[in-house]
One Martini backbone bead per residue (centre of mass of N, CA, C, O) as a GRO file, in nm:
protein
  332
    1MET     BB    1  -3.812   3.729 -13.915
    2MET     BB    2  -3.864   3.942 -13.701
    3ASN     BB    3  -3.590   3.906 -13.544
    4THR     BB    4  -3.397   3.959 -13.779
    5ILE     BB    5  -3.504   4.258 -13.844
    6ARG     BB    6  -3.452   4.365 -13.569
    7ASN     BB    7  -3.149   4.322 -13.555
    8ALA     BB    8  -3.072   4.491 -13.797
    9ILE     BB    9  -3.173   4.752 -13.689
   10LEU     BB   10  -2.989   4.759 -13.436
   11THR     BB   11  -2.731   4.753 -13.597
   12LEU     BB   12  -2.771   5.030 -13.731
   13ALA     BB   13  -2.803   5.194 -13.469
   14PHE     BB   14  -2.516   5.139 -13.368
   15SER     BB   15  -2.359   5.241 -13.617
   16MET     BB   16  -2.479   5.544 -13.553
   17THR     BB   17  -2.323   5.561 -13.239
   18GLY     BB   18  -2.064   5.444 -13.305
   19SER     BB   19  -1.736   5.430 -13.441
   20ALA     BB   20  -1.858   5.349 -13.719
   21SER     BB   21  -1.949   5.667 -13.784
   22ALA     BB   22  -1.717   5.790 -13.868
   23ALA     BB   23  -1.542   6.002 -14.019
   24GLY     BB   24  -1.370   6.088 -14.270
   25VAL     BB   25  -1.073   6.215 -14.364
   26SER     BB   26  -1.180   6.462 -14.516
   27THR     BB   27  -1.358   6.572 -14.288
   28LEU     BB   28  -1.153   6.589 -14.077
   29LEU     BB   29  -0.965   6.794 -14.223
   30GLU     BB   30  -1.176   7.020 -14.249
   31LEU     BB   31  -1.214   7.051 -13.927
   32ALA     BB   32  -0.922   7.075 -13.884
   33GLU     BB   33  -0.643   7.262 -13.787
   34ILE     BB   34  -0.492   7.001 -13.687
   35VAL     BB   35  -0.237   6.753 -13.774
   36VAL     BB   36  -0.098   6.499 -13.561
   37VAL     BB   37   0.204   6.332 -13.460
   38GLY     BB   38   0.221   6.154 -13.139
   39ARG     BB   39   0.293   6.149 -12.794
   40SER     BB   40   0.115   6.037 -12.500
   41THR     BB   41   0.029   6.202 -12.179
   42LEU     BB   42  -0.079   6.183 -11.869
   43ILE     BB   43  -0.242   6.421 -11.632
   44ALA     BB   44  -0.569   6.381 -11.622
   45ARG     BB   45  -0.870   6.217 -11.449
   46THR     BB   46  -1.208   6.325 -11.484
   47GLU     BB   47  -1.539   6.397 -11.500
   48GLN     BB   48  -1.444   6.618 -11.732
   49GLY     BB   49  -1.213   6.417 -11.825
   50VAL     BB   50  -0.912   6.438 -12.022
   51SER     BB   51  -0.567   6.509 -11.960
   52GLY     BB   52  -0.300   6.594 -12.198
   53SER     BB   53  -0.006   6.522 -12.385
   54VAL     BB   54   0.169   6.605 -12.698
   55ARG     BB   55   0.443   6.487 -12.863
   56VAL     BB   56   0.558   6.619 -13.149
   57GLU     BB   57   0.663   6.462 -13.468
   58ARG     BB   58   0.417   6.544 -13.668
   59ILE     BB   59   0.296   6.745 -13.940
   60LEU     BB   60   0.003   6.746 -14.165
   61LYS     BB   61  -0.151   7.012 -14.033
   62GLY     BB   62  -0.053   7.321 -13.999
   63THR     BB   63   0.046   7.497 -13.689
   64VAL     BB   64   0.324   7.432 -13.465
   65ASN     BB   65   0.522   7.580 -13.196
   66GLN     BB   66   0.540   7.325 -13.033
   67SER     BB   67   0.647   7.023 -12.906
   68SER     BB   68   0.401   7.058 -12.712
   69ILE     BB   69   0.048   6.964 -12.637
   70ALA     BB   70  -0.264   7.034 -12.504
   71VAL     BB   71  -0.515   6.782 -12.423
   72GLU     BB   72  -0.883   6.748 -12.445
   73ILE     BB   73  -1.128   6.514 -12.318
   74PRO     BB   74  -1.447   6.470 -12.324
   75PRO     BB   75  -1.711   6.334 -12.205
   76PHE     BB   76  -1.944   6.077 -12.370
   77ARG     BB   77  -1.882   5.781 -12.247
   78LYS     BB   78  -1.844   5.508 -12.082
   79GLY     BB   79  -1.507   5.422 -12.151
   80ALA     BB   80  -1.407   5.614 -12.400
   81VAL     BB   81  -1.106   5.695 -12.308
   82ALA     BB   82  -0.974   5.418 -12.377
   83LEU     BB   83  -0.908   5.477 -12.677
   84VAL     BB   84  -0.692   5.662 -12.527
   85ARG     BB   85  -0.344   5.625 -12.464
   86PHE     BB   86  -0.159   5.765 -12.197
   87ASP     BB   87   0.153   5.585 -12.275
   88GLU     BB   88   0.339   5.671 -12.514
   89GLU     BB   89   0.165   5.673 -12.749
   90CYS     BB   90   0.117   5.657 -13.080
   91GLY     BB   91  -0.060   5.923 -13.284
   92MET     BB   92  -0.341   6.047 -13.454
   93TRP     BB   93  -0.458   6.395 -13.477
   94PHE     BB   94  -0.773   6.574 -13.470
   95LEU     BB   95  -0.775   6.935 -13.426
   96LEU     BB   96  -0.890   7.190 -13.198
   97PRO     BB   97  -0.942   7.471 -13.045
   98ILE     BB   98  -1.048   7.547 -12.674
   99GLY     BB   99  -0.872   7.708 -12.515
  100GLY     BB  100  -0.591   7.798 -12.330
  101GLY     BB  101  -0.395   7.638 -12.529
  102LYS     BB  102  -0.592   7.415 -12.623
  103TRP     BB  103  -0.691   7.082 -12.731
  104GLY     BB  104  -0.940   6.906 -12.946
  105PRO     BB  105  -1.140   6.711 -13.077
  106VAL     BB  106  -1.352   6.725 -13.362
  107SER     BB  107  -1.508   6.507 -13.216
  108LYS     BB  108  -1.734   6.367 -12.982
  109GLN     BB  109  -1.567   6.110 -13.078
  110PRO     BB  110  -1.244   6.059 -13.002
  111GLY     BB  111  -1.202   5.775 -13.161
  112SER     BB  112  -1.258   5.960 -13.446
  113ALA     BB  113  -0.982   6.165 -13.393
  114TYR     BB  114  -0.807   5.888 -13.315
  115PHE     BB  115  -0.495   5.709 -13.419
  116PRO     BB  116  -0.311   5.450 -13.390
  117LEU     BB  117   0.041   5.389 -13.391
  118PRO     BB  118   0.342   5.195 -13.422
  119THR     BB  119   0.459   5.475 -13.523
  120CYS     BB  120   0.577   5.802 -13.577
  121SER     BB  121   0.651   5.712 -13.831
  122GLU     BB  122   0.591   5.645 -14.142
  123VAL     BB  123   0.339   5.425 -14.254
  124ASN     BB  124   0.450   5.234 -14.556
  125SER     BB  125   0.266   4.989 -14.775
  126PHE     BB  126   0.126   5.178 -15.024
  127GLY     BB  127   0.299   5.396 -15.170
  128LEU     BB  128   0.363   5.690 -15.064
  129THR     BB  129   0.314   6.025 -15.186
  130LEU     BB  130   0.353   6.369 -15.203
  131SER     BB  131   0.145   6.388 -15.468
  132MET     BB  132  -0.072   6.322 -15.291
  133PRO     BB  133  -0.336   6.364 -15.129
  134LEU     BB  134  -0.380   6.391 -14.798
  135ALA     BB  135  -0.603   6.201 -14.759
  136ASP     BB  136  -0.482   5.957 -14.895
  137ARG     BB  137  -0.226   5.928 -14.726
  138ILE     BB  138  -0.367   5.893 -14.454
  139ALA     BB  139  -0.536   5.645 -14.522
  140LEU     BB  140  -0.300   5.462 -14.599
  141GLU     BB  141  -0.153   5.480 -14.331
  142LEU     BB  142  -0.393   5.351 -14.170
  143ALA     BB  143  -0.386   5.084 -14.328
  144SER     BB  144  -0.106   5.014 -14.247
  145ALA     BB  145  -0.150   5.011 -13.942
  146ALA     BB  146  -0.365   4.787 -13.941
  147GLU     BB  147  -0.167   4.566 -14.027
  148SER     BB  148   0.015   4.594 -13.783
  149PHE     BB  149  -0.235   4.524 -13.584
  150HIS     BB  150  -0.367   4.267 -13.700
  151GLY     BB  151  -0.647   4.449 -13.812
  152GLY     BB  152  -0.733   4.689 -13.615
  153ARG     BB  153  -0.902   4.636 -13.348
  154ARG     BB  154  -0.887   4.948 -13.234
  155TYR     BB  155  -1.036   5.047 -13.541
  156ALA     BB  156  -1.223   4.866 -13.731
  157GLY     BB  157  -1.491   5.035 -13.746
  158ASP     BB  158  -1.324   5.274 -13.907
  159LEU     BB  159  -1.197   5.177 -14.171
  160TYR     BB  160  -1.437   5.235 -14.372
  161SER     BB  161  -1.470   5.544 -14.297
  162ILE     BB  162  -1.192   5.668 -14.372
  163PHE     BB  163  -1.277   5.657 -14.703
  164GLY     BB  164  -1.420   5.907 -14.700
  165GLY     BB  165  -1.336   6.097 -14.987
  166VAL     BB  166  -1.154   5.902 -15.122
  167ALA     BB  167  -0.999   5.806 -15.365
  168PRO     BB  168  -1.047   5.530 -15.566
  169ALA     BB  169  -0.762   5.430 -15.595
  170ALA     BB  170  -0.701   5.393 -15.299
  171LYS     BB  171  -0.921   5.203 -15.222
  172SER     BB  172  -0.848   4.973 -15.426
  173LYS     BB  173  -0.566   4.923 -15.306
  174VAL     BB  174  -0.680   4.823 -15.028
  175ALA     BB  175  -0.893   4.610 -15.119
  176ALA     BB  176  -0.690   4.418 -15.269
  177ARG     BB  177  -0.532   4.343 -14.999
  178PHE     BB  178  -0.755   4.272 -14.789
  179VAL     BB  179  -0.895   4.024 -14.945
  180THR     BB  180  -0.623   3.846 -14.880
  181SER     BB  181  -0.687   3.832 -14.590
  182GLN     BB  182  -0.703   3.649 -14.267
  183ASN     BB  183  -0.843   3.887 -14.154
  184PRO     BB  184  -1.164   3.980 -14.076
  185ASP     BB  185  -1.130   4.290 -14.077
  186LEU     BB  186  -0.983   4.327 -14.346
  187LEU     BB  187  -1.174   4.169 -14.524
  188ALA     BB  188  -1.435   4.324 -14.465
  189THR     BB  189  -1.324   4.602 -14.560
  190GLY     BB  190  -1.257   4.516 -14.850
  191LEU     BB  191  -1.546   4.431 -14.934
  192ALA     BB  192  -1.683   4.698 -14.873
  193LEU     BB  193  -1.515   4.861 -15.082
  194GLN     BB  194  -1.626   4.680 -15.331
  195ILE     BB  195  -1.925   4.725 -15.291
  196GLN     BB  196  -1.914   5.032 -15.313
  197ASN     BB  197  -1.812   4.965 -15.623
  198GLN     BB  198  -2.020   4.756 -15.731
  199ASP     BB  199  -1.932   4.446 -15.664
  200PRO     BB  200  -2.079   4.142 -15.696
  201GLY     BB  201  -1.860   3.951 -15.614
  202ALA     BB  202  -1.820   4.068 -15.325
  203LEU     BB  203  -2.110   4.007 -15.242
  204ARG     BB  204  -2.088   3.694 -15.270
  205ARG     BB  205  -1.858   3.648 -15.080
  206MET     BB  206  -1.979   3.753 -14.827
  207GLU     BB  207  -2.210   3.546 -14.814
  208VAL     BB  208  -2.028   3.295 -14.792
  209GLU     BB  209  -1.814   3.429 -14.556
  210ALA     BB  210  -1.979   3.551 -14.306
  211GLY     BB  211  -1.865   3.372 -14.060
  212LEU     BB  212  -1.593   3.540 -14.037
  213PHE     BB  213  -1.770   3.811 -13.903
  214ALA     BB  214  -1.920   3.755 -13.629
  215LYS     BB  215  -1.687   3.937 -13.448
  216SER     BB  216  -1.665   4.188 -13.625
  217ASP     BB  217  -1.641   4.538 -13.625
  218ALA     BB  218  -1.669   4.553 -13.966
  219ARG     BB  219  -1.971   4.508 -14.020
  220SER     BB  220  -2.066   4.798 -14.035
  221GLY     BB  221  -1.935   4.845 -14.320
  222LEU     BB  222  -2.113   4.631 -14.468
  223TYR     BB  223  -2.378   4.741 -14.419
  224ARG     BB  224  -2.330   5.023 -14.562
  225ALA     BB  225  -2.250   4.905 -14.841
  226VAL     BB  226  -2.510   4.751 -14.901
  227SER     BB  227  -2.706   4.990 -14.871
  228THR     BB  228  -2.546   5.135 -15.137
  229TYR     BB  229  -2.617   4.934 -15.339
  230ARG     BB  230  -2.695   4.976 -15.727
  231SER     BB  231  -2.671   4.745 -15.896
  232PRO     BB  232  -2.846   4.563 -16.169
  233LEU     BB  233  -2.706   4.310 -16.155
  234PRO     BB  234  -2.827   4.000 -16.109
  235VAL     BB  235  -2.626   3.869 -15.912
  236GLY     BB  236  -2.657   4.092 -15.689
  237VAL     BB  237  -2.964   4.090 -15.651
  238HIS     BB  238  -2.992   3.794 -15.555
  239VAL     BB  239  -2.822   3.837 -15.307
  240LEU     BB  240  -3.014   4.057 -15.175
  241GLY     BB  241  -3.263   3.873 -15.169
  242ARG     BB  242  -3.145   3.652 -14.976
  243LEU     BB  243  -3.098   3.850 -14.746
  244ALA     BB  244  -3.389   3.985 -14.713
  245THR     BB  245  -3.553   3.679 -14.689
  246GLN     BB  246  -3.440   3.579 -14.449
  247SER     BB  247  -3.452   3.340 -14.189
  248GLY     BB  248  -3.331   3.360 -13.901
  249PRO     BB  249  -3.052   3.278 -13.785
  250GLY     BB  250  -2.730   3.419 -13.903
  251PRO     BB  251  -2.434   3.550 -14.051
  252THR     BB  252  -2.660   3.750 -14.234
  253ALA     BB  253  -2.881   3.893 -14.040
  254PHE     BB  254  -2.749   4.190 -14.017
  255LEU     BB  255  -2.835   4.248 -14.352
  256VAL     BB  256  -3.135   4.293 -14.411
  257GLY     BB  257  -3.181   4.606 -14.412
  258ALA     BB  258  -2.970   4.658 -14.631
  259ALA     BB  259  -3.089   4.493 -14.865
  260VAL     BB  260  -3.364   4.641 -14.874
  261GLU     BB  261  -3.254   4.918 -14.940
  262ALA     BB  262  -3.128   4.833 -15.212
  263LEU     BB  263  -3.379   4.722 -15.352
  264VAL     BB  264  -3.548   4.974 -15.358
  265HIS     BB  265  -3.336   5.119 -15.546
  266ILE     BB  266  -3.353   4.918 -15.789
  267HIS     BB  267  -3.606   4.776 -15.892
  268THR     BB  268  -3.597   4.546 -16.080
  269ARG     BB  269  -3.719   4.253 -16.209
  270GLU     BB  270  -3.542   4.087 -16.009
  271ALA     BB  271  -3.637   4.233 -15.742
  272LEU     BB  272  -3.953   4.190 -15.722
  273PRO     BB  273  -3.997   3.914 -15.578
  274TYR     BB  274  -3.868   4.008 -15.315
  275LEU     BB  275  -4.050   4.241 -15.247
  276MET     BB  276  -4.316   4.084 -15.250
  277SER     BB  277  -4.231   3.892 -15.006
  278LEU     BB  278  -4.217   4.155 -14.807
  279LEU     BB  279  -4.533   4.246 -14.774
  280ASP     BB  280  -4.563   4.043 -14.503
  281SER     BB  281  -4.423   4.172 -14.302
  282ALA     BB  282  -4.400   4.240 -13.952
  283GLU     BB  283  -4.241   4.487 -14.051
  284ALA     BB  284  -4.324   4.801 -14.133
  285LEU     BB  285  -4.048   4.908 -14.248
  286ILE     BB  286  -4.029   4.674 -14.458
  287ARG     BB  287  -4.301   4.678 -14.591
  288ASN     BB  288  -4.300   4.981 -14.696
  289SER     BB  289  -4.040   4.946 -14.860
  290ALA     BB  290  -4.162   4.712 -15.049
  291VAL     BB  291  -4.384   4.895 -15.177
  292ALA     BB  292  -4.204   5.119 -15.288
  293GLY     BB  293  -4.022   4.928 -15.472
  294ALA     BB  294  -4.244   4.777 -15.634
  295ALA     BB  295  -4.369   5.070 -15.740
  296GLY     BB  296  -4.163   5.169 -15.892
  297SER     BB  297  -4.043   5.389 -16.194
  298HIS     BB  298  -3.733   5.265 -16.307
  299VAL     BB  299  -3.867   5.110 -16.546
  300ALA     BB  300  -3.809   5.125 -16.899
  301THR     BB  301  -4.014   4.941 -17.014
  302PRO     BB  302  -4.337   4.903 -17.108
  303ASN     BB  303  -4.401   4.633 -16.958
  304GLU     BB  304  -4.289   4.747 -16.681
  305ARG     BB  305  -4.480   4.981 -16.652
  306ILE     BB  306  -4.733   4.814 -16.637
  307GLU     BB  307  -4.640   4.639 -16.396
  308ASN     BB  308  -4.629   4.880 -16.196
  309ARG     BB  309  -4.937   4.942 -16.210
  310GLU     BB  310  -5.027   4.666 -16.107
  311ILE     BB  311  -4.884   4.693 -15.831
  312ARG     BB  312  -5.026   4.936 -15.732
  313THR     BB  313  -5.305   4.818 -15.731
  314PHE     BB  314  -5.241   4.573 -15.548
  315ASN     BB  315  -5.144   4.737 -15.298
  316THR     BB  316  -5.412   4.893 -15.252
  317GLU     BB  317  -5.585   4.636 -15.216
  318ARG     BB  318  -5.427   4.514 -14.982
  319MET     BB  319  -5.472   4.744 -14.781
  320THR     BB  320  -5.769   4.736 -14.779
  321HIS     BB  321  -5.805   4.447 -14.680
  322ARG     BB  322  -5.675   4.474 -14.411
  323LYS     BB  323  -5.868   4.677 -14.283
  324LEU     BB  324  -6.133   4.494 -14.331
  325HIS     BB  325  -5.962   4.221 -14.187
  326GLY     BB  326  -5.765   4.289 -13.954
  327GLY     BB  327  -5.478   4.234 -14.126
  328ARG     BB  328  -5.583   4.014 -14.316
  329ILE     BB  329  -5.572   3.864 -14.621
  330ASP     BB  330  -5.782   3.619 -14.618
  331GLY     BB  331  -6.038   3.719 -14.415
  332THR     BB  332  -6.043   3.524 -14.137
   0.00000   0.00000   0.00000
């Protein structure tokens, strides 16, 4: 189980440093002075970054007085500038002024502030209307673009993040369509959105169909959705328990850490057996989380409060025994 948990922790670490941790549309909108859709052309590529121009076709936020604007992308990691293709591709930019009449992406990760589009005209397969909040309209347009790209492999890892701060109705609309998709990126994103909405059925389906996501960039969205799952309904808790206590490699091994985090915050009666089984984990992070979750005080009934006191006493004795006998529970 040690390797399984280590892989899960590494997966989380990657998700916090790659494009998967992109800001949601609402955050990008708050940060950006202008949001434009246009075609980009390369001017220069140097060690200092990439310079290009964007021929503006649509303005979604702010004021732009020129038909073309200068854009600079600083280097932030090897090969990252490939996320933006300066080859007359159409895309959506979230930009801030950087001086000298030039603009730069609001994020230090340029791929998190630029999204390719199949056309510069509005991509609308989700019934966008002008009465919708701007964040919702942008998120739904990007979801439409992802479908046009047959799964959005160019920014699949960002699909889940895009909906941060977006209205629940917009998320539900996208999730309902994506979960019917045969494309693993879209399916994973749809399930992640439903899991974020505390749907135990989506959690169970993800467990059953996890093999479909083995090579999907969208797994990072699933990880974050599972880690924030808080519904106390037993069917979902049992799925989390199976995910948290699994051993060896498998299609859901990357979710171990997320499931443990969720169980720690739920810690209902159904969660306790799984948390108790993790007290002997070889990983200190998992073991300590299980101790905290098992000894939690969020159980409502008197009998359960008595049970929690007994668990805390048991954990104290257990830790004392470890210290006295060189870390072994049996004392041998």
